[in-house]
N, C-alpha and C positions, 0 to 999 in steps of 0.2 A: 449734638444731637438735638432735634425741634420737640417740642412740647407737643404733646398730644391737644389737638385742635389750633393751634398757631396758626396765623397765617391764611385762614380759609376763607377766601373770596367768590368762588362759584357755587353753585347749587350741587356740581359735580362733587366738589370738597365737602360738602357739607353732608350729601351722600354717604362719601367713603369715611366721616368722620361716623357718621352711625353704624357703618358694617363694622369697623376699627372696635367700639365701644360692644356690639350685639356678639363678634363675632371670637376677641379675645377676654370676655369675661368681665369687663370694665364698666358693665351696669351700675354697681354701687360706688366705684371710685366715680363716676361720672356725675351724678346727682349729690356725692359729698364735695367734690369739688366745686367752688364758689366762683373762682375765675375761670374755669372752662364752662362752667354754667352762663356766665356772664359773657365771654364770645360767643356762644351759642346763639345767645339771645339776639348780641347785636347782630349776628350773621341773617338771624331769622327777621330780623326788622329791616335789614337792607333790601334795596328793589331786588326783586326776581322776578324770572318770570312766572305765574300762576296757569296750572293746567289741570283743571276738575275732574278731566277725564280719567288722566294719569294717575291723580290724587286719589279717584277712587280704585282705580284697579289696585294701586297698593293696598288701599284699605281691605281690598277683598282677598289678595295675597296674604296679609296679615291675618284674616278671618280664616284662610285654612290654614297656616302656621298657627293659630293659636287653638285651631280645633285639635290640633296634631300634638297639642303640648309644647311646641317648639315657641317658648315665650320671649326669649330674645331676639328671634328672629322676627315674631311679630312685632314686638318692641321697635324693633329697624323699620320694619314696613309700615308700623302703624306712624313713627316720625315723619317719615317721607311722605304719608299721608297729609298730616298737618303743616308740613313745610310747602307742600305744593297744593292746598288746596285753596281753591280762588273764590268759592260758595262759602256761608255760615254755615251751612248745614254741615257740608263735606269736612270742615274744620271742627265742628262741635262733635263729628261722629267720632273725627279721629282721636280728639283730646278724650274721649268715653270710651273707646277701645283702647287708647295707649293705657289709661288707667287698670285697666282690666290687666291687660300683660304687667304692668306693674305690681298690682295686687299679687298676682300669681309668682313673681320674683321676689316677694315679701318687702317691697319697698314701699311702705304704707303712705311716708309723708310724700311722696312722689305722686303717687295714686291719687291721694287727698287733694294737692294742687292741679292735676289734669282732670278731676272733676270739676271743680272749681273753674278752670279755663272751658270746658265743655258747656257748663250752665251760664258762663258768660258769654259765649259764641252762640247762644240760643240753641241750645240742644233742645230736641223735641219735648213737650210736656208731657205728650203720652209715654215718654220713656224715662222721665225724670225718677220714678218708684226703682228703676234698676240703679242708678248712682245712688241712692239714699242707701240701699241695705250695703251696696259695697261699702258708702263711706262709714256705715255701723260696723261691718267686719273691720275695716282698717282702725275705726278708735277701738272695739274690743282687743286688737291686736297689739295697740298701743298702750293698753292699759288705762285708758279714757271712760269709763261705763258712762258715766254723763253725757259726753256727747255720742256716744253709741244709743242711749236713749233718745238724744234728741234728735236723731238720725233715723229712728225709728219712728218717731212720731210725725215726720216730715213724709216717710215713706208711707203712712198710712193715709194721711193728705192726698197723697197724690194718685194714691189706689182709688179713693174715694173719689176723686174727680175724674177720673177715667171714665168714658162710656163705656158700661161692660154691656149694653142690650139687653134682649129678653133672657138669655142664657145665665147672665150672671157670670159669666167665665171671661178670662183676658182674651 
């Protein structure tokens, strides 16, 4: 029997892997299996066709799933967005959204990693405050109050940097 993720070479194989992970409840196993993560990482860096329109469509589908509370399904769709993203904006939004799904699946370390990836990919500065609040919540869930406090300081700075206009509201 072939191990989960072994021998993936095509985008369709990558998508099938994400579906298996989401549908069969392998979320925790996937993120704990360093060998599987290494294989998927190698696949993500392999040459592949990027289609920003398709990636944005996957992100929108993920948003619908997320709003309906179907976080595993949203995780898969956001993962497809990340894999197919052709622009930094789509990639960074995909990572940010996937971090939210991971947060709701209580995969806090992985949520933190995706938030860092979103920032590294150029996530829009006017949205940084969202990530900082989520980072604080992840650190609290992981029992790291000092890191949570640091994230909240960054949140306050990000909110301060926002142009609030005459109303003082977001």
